NUVEX-893338 format. One record per residue (C-alpha): residue in three letters; x, y, z. Coordinates in pm, whole numbers, plus 50000, padded with zeros to 5 digits. Layout:
BEGIN
ALAXYZ...
//
This chain:
BEGIN
MET500454892549872PHE502164911550129MET505214920649908LEU502894934149668ILE501274960449961PHE504714970550077LEU505874974449720ILE503024993949636ILE503005016849983GLY506725024749883GLY506175037149548PHE503475057249708LEU505945071949931ILE508755076649661GLY506405097949445LEU504535116449748SER507695126549908TYR509555145049613PRO511075167149635LEU514275152049911GLY516855181449795PHE518625165749491GLU519765198949290PRO519065191348921LEU522145203248792TYR521255188748458PHE518005186248402LYS516565182648033PRO513375171247956ALA514655153747653LEU516835136247851THR514255128548102LEU511805114547837ILE514595092547706ALA515925076948034CYS512705066848189PRO511655044047982ALA515195030547936LEU515335022348276THR511925006848239LEU513234985547962LEU516484972248116TYR514444963948430VAL512004940748235LEU514924925348011ALA516684923448367GLY513674901448505GLY513774882548122PHE517344873348233LEU516184858648578VAL513314837248454ARG515274818848121PHE517594811448377TYR515574793148588LEU513614783048435LYS516214759648162ARG517074747048556ILE513584736348653LYS512884723248301SER515834696048388ALA514924686148729GLN512074659948828PRO508674679348846SER508094677549227SER511244661149324ALA513404681749608GLU516094692649312PHE512834712149176HIS511214728849488SER514874737349633ILE515554756249235ILE512084768849295ARG512854782249665LYS515784800149498TYR514074816149218ALA511354835249449LYS514644846149655ARG515324863149351VAL511984871449248LEU511914892249603PHE515184911049559TYR513774913349171ARG510774929849308ILE512454950449567SER514944969349296LEU511654981049130LEU511485005749384LEU515505017749306VAL514565019248919TYR511325040849030ALA513755063149295ALA516165069448998GLN513495077048780ILE511935105049039TYR514605114249212LEU517935113848995LEU515635121748663HIS513475142448798TRP510685124548652PRO507735151648874LEU508835181348679ILE508245171548377ILE504435168048500THR504835203448695HIS507615224448533TRP507795211348195LEU503405204248139GLY502645228048393ILE500185207048534GLY499925207248912ASP496675223749018VAL495105186349049VAL496605169049284PHE494795132549205VAL495395136048784THR499215146748912LEU499665122749121LEU498735099648902LEU500775109048610VAL504195110848868LEU503435072148957ALA503475064948591PRO506605053648590PHE506195028048846PHE502975014648735VAL503965003348398THR507314992748480TYR505144971248736THR502834955948440LEU505354954348168SER507724936348446LEU505144909048439LEU505044898748127PRO508334879248134PHE506804857148437TYR504324843648196ARG506664817548059MET507664807748470ASP503874809548582CYS502624787948293PHE505584761248367ILE504944753348735ARG501574757048748SER500324737648407SER498534768648329GLN497074773248021TRP495944814647951THR497354837747699ILE499464863547789ARG496744889047776GLU494554870648025PHE497694861548333LEU498044901048274VAL494384913048325PHE494364884348628GLN497584896648750MET496334935648761ARG492694927548862SER493314904149132PHE496064917149303PHE497964952449199LEU494354970349186VAL492994954349506ILE496044968849679ALA496725003949470LEU492925016649489PRO492745018449829GLN495275039549791PHE494505061749565VAL490865067549743PHE493165078350025THR495445100649820PHE492565120049633LEU490625123249996PHE493405134550174GLU495655154749905ASP492705168549704LEU488885165149835ILE489455173750165PRO492035198750150ARG489315219549875VAL486655219450177GLU487025250150390ILE485815235050699CYS487475205350628ARG491235221950570GLU490355244050916LEU489045213851123ILE492485193851043TYR494465222351067ILE493365237451424TYR492775200651552PRO495065172651355LEU493575146851512SER490435148051328GLY492025142251041TRP493455109151203LEU489725100551249MET489025107550894ALA491905080750810LEU490585059251039GLY486525061250938VAL487745057850568MET489585025150655PHE486275012250813VAL484325016950527MET486675006150287PHE487254974150504VAL483274972750562SER482704974550186ALA485784950850052PRO483734923549961PHE481594942449706VAL484524956649546LEU486304922949522LYS483144907549385LEU483354932649092LEU487074928249064TRP487064892549114GLY484314883748913LEU482634865349150LYS479754837349121PRO477704821549339LEU478704786149444PRO475994764049182GLU473254744149354GLY473924707149396GLU475294679349654LEU478574705249734ARG476854735549788GLU474584710349989ARG477324699250239LEU478974731850252MET475854745150395LYS474954721250620LEU478414722650792LYS478254763150817ASP474654757551030LYS476484729451189ALA479284756351300GLY477134783651340ALA478684805251136ARG476714834850916LEU478064843250532ARG475884855450252ASP477074832550001ILE479594806849927MET481484820649604VAL483804807349329TRP486834828649204PRO486984821948806ILE490854815348764GLY489964790348430ARG492744781848264GLY495124798548531ARG495464770648793MET495744790149096ALA494454771849406ASN493134794249692ALA490474798549963MET489284830050200VAL486454844950421ILE485864880250351GLY483284904150548LEU483164921150906ILE479574919350823PRO478304887250861GLN475054896050644TRP478204907450387ARG480454879050424TYR481544855450207VAL483324822350134ILE485314822649828PHE487054789949635THR488994793949341ASP487184779549035THR490854753849076ILE490434744549401LEU486984730849339GLU488164710649052GLN491404691049190LEU489434684149590THR487894659049673PRO484504672049857GLU485304660750182GLU488644678150133THR486954709949975GLU484404704150334THR487714705650546VAL489034740250339PHE485724753850380GLY485144746750781HIS489044763950804GLU487404796950652ILE484004799750845GLY486884786651112HIS488414823551108ALA484794836451100ARG483934820151414GLN486824826551604TYR486884864451538HIS489394866151329LEU488334894451084LEU487604914951429PHE491434907551517TYR492644916451190LEU490434953451186MET491894960151566PHE495314952451440GLY494654978951190ILE493105005251410GLY496194998951650PHE499025004351421LEU496955035751284CYS497245039751704LEU500755035751778ALA501615054651407LEU500245088051496VAL502005080651833LEU505545080151673MET504565108051445GLN504255131051720ILE507065122651942MET509285124751627GLU507505158851489SER508805176351842TYR512275161851726PHE512705163951411SER510435191651288GLY510795201350949ASN512495167950854SER510005150950656LEU511495122550457TRP513225108950832ILE509495108450988GLN508305090350672GLY511495065650658ASN510935058151048ILE506805053851001PHE507605026950723ALA510385010950886PHE507935007951172MET504834998050993MET507334965550820VAL508244963551181TYR504254955551302TRP502864943651015ILE505424917250897VAL507194909451264ILE504254912151453PHE501424908251255GLY503084881051087TYR503664858051407LEU499884865551547SER497974852451137ARG500674824651156ARG499214814751524LEU495304823251410GLU496044802751114HIS496724771651323GLN493874780351537ALA491574776851194ASP492784748351099LEU492084729851412PHE488924741851378GLY488304729351005SER489434696051134LEU487504695051444ILE484114704451312THR484184676250981ASP486254650951222ASN488464651750954PHE491924654451047SER493544637950775GLY491394648850495PHE492194684950552ALA496154676050627ASN496004661150219ALA493934691850132LEU496614716250228ARG499334689050002LYS497294694449688ILE497044729049739ALA500674732549803SER501304709649512LEU499084727449275ASN500764762149354ALA503854748649299MET504674753449685SER507504733449879GLY506434714850197SER508894738650396GLU507964772350213LYS506284799050471SER504824832550411VAL504214866050678GLN501104850350726HIS500614815050703PRO503094784250829SER504544757450613ILE502714736750517GLU504884707650689LYS504674723050991ARG500324726350996VAL500634688650905ARG502064683551191PHE500504704251398LEU497214687751277GLU498984654551371ALA499834665651712ALA496324675951796GLN494494649651654VAL496254624151894SER496554645452197PRO493524669052366ASP496194683752610PHE498674693252292ILE495424718552132LYS494654727252547GLY498074741452568PHE498024760352227ILE494974777652292LYS496434788052634SER499634798252413LEU497464819552154ARG495294838552476LYS498564848952612THR499374860852250ILE496154877652217TYR496534893152545ILE499454909352493LEU498694926852163THR495764934452317ALA497494952752569LEU500184971552304MET496594981752097THR495054997452394LEU498905012052472GLY497995031252129VAL494785043452212LEU496325056552528GLY498835072152376SER496655082252078ALA494125100452395TRP497665118052514VAL498205133652119MET494665146752179TYR494845158952503LYS498355178552349GLN496425193052062LEU493405203952294GLU496275224052438GLU497365240152153MET494385247651961PRO493815281352069ASP497185294851890LEU496325267651567LYS493115285151524MET495065319151512LYS497915306851283PHE495275291351057THR492775330151045ARG496145345051011ASN497635322450671ARG494395319350526MET494475358250535VAL498095360150363GLY497325328050127GLU493955353849962MET496215384149965ALA499215361249786GLU496815348449515LYS495565387349472GLY499175392449433GLU499465364849181LYS496875377448981LEU497735412348937LEU500875395448816ASN499445379648572GLU497435408748433LYS500805422348454LYS499885454248738TYR503525446548818ALA503695477249072ASP500785470449201ALA501855430949236VAL505245443149367ARG502895464149676GLN500415431649736LEU503255407649763GLU505245432449960LYS502725432750205VAL502335396950187ILE505745390050315SER505365416350612PHE502955395550744TYR504075362350717SER507745358350570ALA508365321950631GLU507205308350324PRO509715304550020VAL506415302249732TYR505385341849863PHE509095350549818THR509465335249491LEU505825350849313LEU507675384749484GLY511435377249309ASP508835370148994ALA506845406549014TYR510695424249050PHE511565404548759ALA508735416948530ARG508195454348646ASP511705459848592GLY512595441148325ARG515695416748430LEU517545403948743SER517725431848961THR519155431849322GLU515615432249460ALA514325406149273SER517565385349313GLU517495390849729ALA513585375849717TYR514735347249485GLN517615341049766LYS515385339149987ALA513095313249894GLN516335297649787ALA517365299750159LEU514315289050319GLU513745256750105PRO517415249750023ILE516455218949929HIS513385224749669PRO514505214849310ILE511765233849164ILE512795267149355ARG516825260549226MET515465257948856HIS513535291548893LEU516245307748996LYS518745291748768GLU516125308748485ARG516205337548541LEU519745343248579GLU519835325048262VAL517615353648105GLU519945376948204
//
């Protein structure tokens, strides 16, 4: 899941950061329309060869043997590299084949940011979706799944891809399309940039709180039926003092995926979720220990820790961005790259370490509340087997099954071991709390700096709004073929603000239309636009087209 999160974020960053300065020396729409699908096809075929290679070896190994799990581990590593290479394929489609120019320049679509983004991201989404096809055979074999390929694709897209992509789309729609259209919001963000961060924080909080209802809809969750198992789990909930809205079943059907989780920051909207596979394959006693683990996350305030960790990331990223903008002003690629690198370190290294420690704490809570250490250890082994995982396999969020079982065995025989673990965990939490406090203080410093700049920013915003309205009037005159009036209007715009390449491009268009040729004035205007933003391929193409006409 973590890999998919960073994959989708990387895809959005690649799509949103175009252009990066790769001049389209040879841009032909027909070539792009052929080459982009060809790259997608090659990527999907590469996935097919990867699956075929390892499926042949897995079939020759004894199921659940050391050789079997060794092949699975090697296969998982290759799949990770394969998934990461999707970003390279998409980057080639964006930066080398200039897919965005098909949308904005060839089709002439660009006014509606959200629609444009959907079309720009289309190669990434299509390539990812089609690349799932080869892995259907492997999933059916290693999990003994019996679902159809359609069920497999729908499950993968609904259960994982959309869960991660939807929040990205919401953020993009709000901050790239909707909010900039609201005058008061646009002014507030320009004059007081921290307000944009506060809006992002508010949106993140709303998403976090509403996640149970979104997942309930996307995953088709259903309440656990009345019966002995439900009664046992509800009694355990009361014994632990946990507050839940309900216990839900995630219908996987013939896919055989064993998983359980707790979602919902607010107790009244909190659910514990079991896949139907885990309920079918575990005994009631083992299911009870897994349930104890999940309510342990809630009772130990882990969900609140996760929210605080997210807020801490936003605070530290804000400080880092402020520092980098003062040193690398105008180099958005460098700033975005560093923020992405910081995000990787923060979530994979720091959050990963904390998350694995909290998993041990939840394991301990579930085993103690049920007084069934061995039952929970057996449940962990069964879950690993159902998911075709080896005991030594770990993830960013979870320790390996072997390590978790060893932890439970040590905790069962040694109260001192438990005390030592709790003491160590508290130290970890104190250190991370100090880190997040540092981020909040840094945000306060950024707030203070922005308050100092408010008067100047307010004047700039007023000037930019006035100049923008004048430029719109000039563009309207140009479209109405009142070329002489358009020239005068755009010259006036340039006299007020001469640092915007779009204004010089419009002025060049007005000169070109008025004179019927690429005059010296038109050429100088285009060249000035290119000098102001030399890496912009659309401006380069614009000038190239005018020269070809001449």
